[in-house]
C-alpha positions as protocol buffer text, in pm:
chain_id: "A"
residue {
  index: 1
  type: MET
  ca { x: 10647 y: 14401 z: 12199 }
}
residue {
  index: 2
  type: GLY
  ca { x: 10440 y: 14149 z: 12399 }
}
residue {
  index: 3
  type: THR
  ca { x: 10155 y: 14007 z: 12194 }
}
residue {
  index: 4
  type: LEU
  ca { x: 10279 y: 14167 z: 11876 }
}
residue {
  index: 5
  type: GLY
  ca { x: 10617 y: 14000 z: 11931 }
}
residue {
  index: 6
  type: ALA
  ca { x: 10444 y: 13662 z: 11948 }
}
residue {
  index: 7
  type: PHE
  ca { x: 10297 y: 13720 z: 11603 }
}
residue {
  index: 8
  type: TRP
  ca { x: 10630 y: 13831 z: 11466 }
}
residue {
  index: 9
  type: SER
  ca { x: 10809 y: 13530 z: 11609 }
}
residue {
  index: 10
  type: TYR
  ca { x: 10657 y: 13280 z: 11369 }
}
residue {
  index: 11
  type: GLU
  ca { x: 10948 y: 13041 z: 11424 }
}
residue {
  index: 12
  type: ASN
  ca { x: 10830 y: 12993 z: 11781 }
}
residue {
  index: 13
  type: MET
  ca { x: 10480 y: 12911 z: 11660 }
}
residue {
  index: 14
  type: GLY
  ca { x: 10591 y: 12588 z: 11494 }
}
residue {
  index: 15
  type: ILE
  ca { x: 10492 y: 12696 z: 11144 }
}
residue {
  index: 16
  type: HIS
  ca { x: 10837 y: 12731 z: 10991 }
}
residue {
  index: 17
  type: ASP
  ca { x: 10820 y: 12378 z: 10842 }
}
residue {
  index: 18
  type: LEU
  ca { x: 10476 y: 12414 z: 10684 }
}
residue {
  index: 19
  type: ALA
  ca { x: 10434 y: 12436 z: 10309 }
}
residue {
  index: 20
  type: ALA
  ca { x: 10220 y: 12748 z: 10353 }
}
residue {
  index: 21
  type: ASN
  ca { x: 10494 y: 12916 z: 10556 }
}
residue {
  index: 22
  type: ASP
  ca { x: 10521 y: 13231 z: 10343 }
}
residue {
  index: 23
  type: PHE
  ca { x: 10145 y: 13284 z: 10331 }
}
residue {
  index: 24
  type: ILE
  ca { x: 10113 y: 13241 z: 10708 }
}
residue {
  index: 25
  type: LYS
  ca { x: 10405 y: 13477 z: 10769 }
}
residue {
  index: 26
  type: GLU
  ca { x: 10249 y: 13740 z: 10546 }
}
residue {
  index: 27
  type: VAL
  ca { x: 9910 y: 13710 z: 10715 }
}
residue {
  index: 28
  type: LEU
  ca { x: 10056 y: 13719 z: 11065 }
}
residue {
  index: 29
  type: LEU
  ca { x: 10304 y: 13997 z: 10998 }
}
residue {
  index: 30
  type: SER
  ca { x: 10053 y: 14216 z: 10818 }
}
residue {
  index: 31
  type: ALA
  ca { x: 9773 y: 14162 z: 11072 }
}
residue {
  index: 32
  type: PRO
  ca { x: 9851 y: 14475 z: 11280 }
}
residue {
  index: 33
  type: TYR
  ca { x: 9839 y: 14690 z: 10967 }
}
residue {
  index: 34
  type: MET
  ca { x: 9520 y: 14546 z: 10821 }
}
residue {
  index: 35
  type: ILE
  ca { x: 9264 y: 14705 z: 11055 }
}
residue {
  index: 36
  type: GLY
  ca { x: 8954 y: 14778 z: 10848 }
}
residue {
  index: 37
  type: LYS
  ca { x: 9114 y: 14663 z: 10523 }
}
residue {
  index: 38
  type: ALA
  ca { x: 9020 y: 14357 z: 10322 }
}
residue {
  index: 39
  type: GLN
  ca { x: 9319 y: 14151 z: 10225 }
}
residue {
  index: 40
  type: VAL
  ca { x: 9352 y: 13945 z: 9911 }
}
residue {
  index: 41
  type: SER
  ca { x: 9555 y: 13638 z: 9988 }
}
residue {
  index: 42
  type: PRO
  ca { x: 9901 y: 13629 z: 9831 }
}
residue {
  index: 43
  type: THR
  ca { x: 9815 y: 13284 z: 9700 }
}
residue {
  index: 44
  type: MET
  ca { x: 9516 y: 13430 z: 9517 }
}
residue {
  index: 45
  type: ASN
  ca { x: 9732 y: 13708 z: 9370 }
}
residue {
  index: 46
  type: LEU
  ca { x: 9993 y: 13451 z: 9269 }
}
residue {
  index: 47
  type: ASN
  ca { x: 9729 y: 13229 z: 9109 }
}
residue {
  index: 48
  type: MET
  ca { x: 9587 y: 13524 z: 8913 }
}
residue {
  index: 49
  type: LYS
  ca { x: 9935 y: 13620 z: 8797 }
}
residue {
  index: 50
  type: ASN
  ca { x: 10020 y: 13260 z: 8713 }
}
residue {
  index: 51
  type: GLU
  ca { x: 9692 y: 13216 z: 8526 }
}
residue {
  index: 52
  type: SER
  ca { x: 9761 y: 13514 z: 8301 }
}
residue {
  index: 53
  type: SER
  ca { x: 10123 y: 13406 z: 8260 }
}
residue {
  index: 54
  type: LEU
  ca { x: 10008 y: 13056 z: 8172 }
}
residue {
  index: 55
  type: LYS
  ca { x: 9759 y: 13189 z: 7918 }
}
residue {
  index: 56
  type: GLU
  ca { x: 10035 y: 13390 z: 7752 }
}
residue {
  index: 57
  type: GLU
  ca { x: 10266 y: 13086 z: 7760 }
}
residue {
  index: 58
  type: VAL
  ca { x: 9996 y: 12867 z: 7602 }
}
residue {
  index: 59
  type: LYS
  ca { x: 9940 y: 13131 z: 7334 }
}
residue {
  index: 60
  type: ARG
  ca { x: 10314 y: 13151 z: 7264 }
}
residue {
  index: 61
  type: LEU
  ca { x: 10350 y: 12773 z: 7251 }
}
residue {
  index: 62
  type: ARG
  ca { x: 10054 y: 12738 z: 7014 }
}
residue {
  index: 63
  type: HIS
  ca { x: 10210 y: 12998 z: 6785 }
}
residue {
  index: 64
  type: ASN
  ca { x: 10546 y: 12817 z: 6797 }
}
residue {
  index: 65
  type: ASN
  ca { x: 10370 y: 12487 z: 6731 }
}
residue {
  index: 66
  type: ALA
  ca { x: 10197 y: 12630 z: 6423 }
}
residue {
  index: 67
  type: GLU
  ca { x: 10529 y: 12763 z: 6293 }
}
residue {
  index: 68
  type: LEU
  ca { x: 10699 y: 12428 z: 6352 }
}
residue {
  index: 69
  type: ARG
  ca { x: 10418 y: 12241 z: 6177 }
}
residue {
  index: 70
  type: ALA
  ca { x: 10451 y: 12471 z: 5876 }
}
residue {
  index: 71
  type: GLU
  ca { x: 10828 y: 12417 z: 5874 }
}
residue {
  index: 72
  type: LEU
  ca { x: 10777 y: 12042 z: 5898 }
}
residue {
  index: 73
  type: GLU
  ca { x: 10541 y: 12045 z: 5601 }
}
residue {
  index: 74
  type: ARG
  ca { x: 10787 y: 12255 z: 5402 }
}
residue {
  index: 75
  type: LEU
  ca { x: 11068 y: 12011 z: 5482 }
}
residue {
  index: 76
  type: LYS
  ca { x: 10851 y: 11711 z: 5390 }
}
residue {
  index: 77
  type: GLN
  ca { x: 10773 y: 11871 z: 5055 }
}
residue {
  index: 78
  type: GLU
  ca { x: 11141 y: 11952 z: 4999 }
}
residue {
  index: 79
  type: ASN
  ca { x: 11229 y: 11593 z: 5087 }
}
residue {
  index: 80
  type: ILE
  ca { x: 10979 y: 11462 z: 4830 }
}
residue {
  index: 81
  type: GLU
  ca { x: 11123 y: 11694 z: 4564 }
}
residue {
  index: 82
  type: LEU
  ca { x: 11482 y: 11592 z: 4646 }
}
residue {
  index: 83
  type: LYS
  ca { x: 11396 y: 11222 z: 4635 }
}
residue {
  index: 84
  type: SER
  ca { x: 11230 y: 11274 z: 4298 }
}
residue {
  index: 85
  type: ALA
  ca { x: 11533 y: 11461 z: 4164 }
}
residue {
  index: 86
  type: LEU
  ca { x: 11766 y: 11191 z: 4299 }
}
residue {
  index: 87
  type: SER
  ca { x: 11555 y: 10919 z: 4142 }
}
residue {
  index: 88
  type: LYS
  ca { x: 11566 y: 11097 z: 3805 }
}
residue {
  index: 89
  type: LEU
  ca { x: 11945 y: 11132 z: 3831 }
}
residue {
  index: 90
  type: GLN
  ca { x: 11984 y: 10764 z: 3917 }
}
residue {
  index: 91
  type: ILE
  ca { x: 11768 y: 10662 z: 3621 }
}
residue {
  index: 92
  type: LYS
  ca { x: 11967 y: 10894 z: 3392 }
}
residue {
  index: 93
  type: ASN
  ca { x: 12300 y: 10752 z: 3517 }
}
residue {
  index: 94
  type: LYS
  ca { x: 12181 y: 10392 z: 3471 }
}
residue {
  index: 95
  type: SER
  ca { x: 12079 y: 10460 z: 3112 }
}
residue {
  index: 96
  type: GLN
  ca { x: 12421 y: 10601 z: 3022 }
}
């Protein structure tokens, strides 16, 4: 294994405690197979995936927010109507 073994033994390279550990492992372990190929970093792929996921999540949350606002307005209106009906009943009971 020789030199290749050194790349594969990332623990011996002192990188196992780094925050970018997975990215470094992927780069080092895929290096022998990447001859002549351009590599998109896994972080870039993850960011692209996360960006589209986040856009969908924002869209979903905005939709939910609109539904909740409509429900809130409906409940406010119902509350006004119930208070009015209660007030009318109280006035009617006082007059009897």
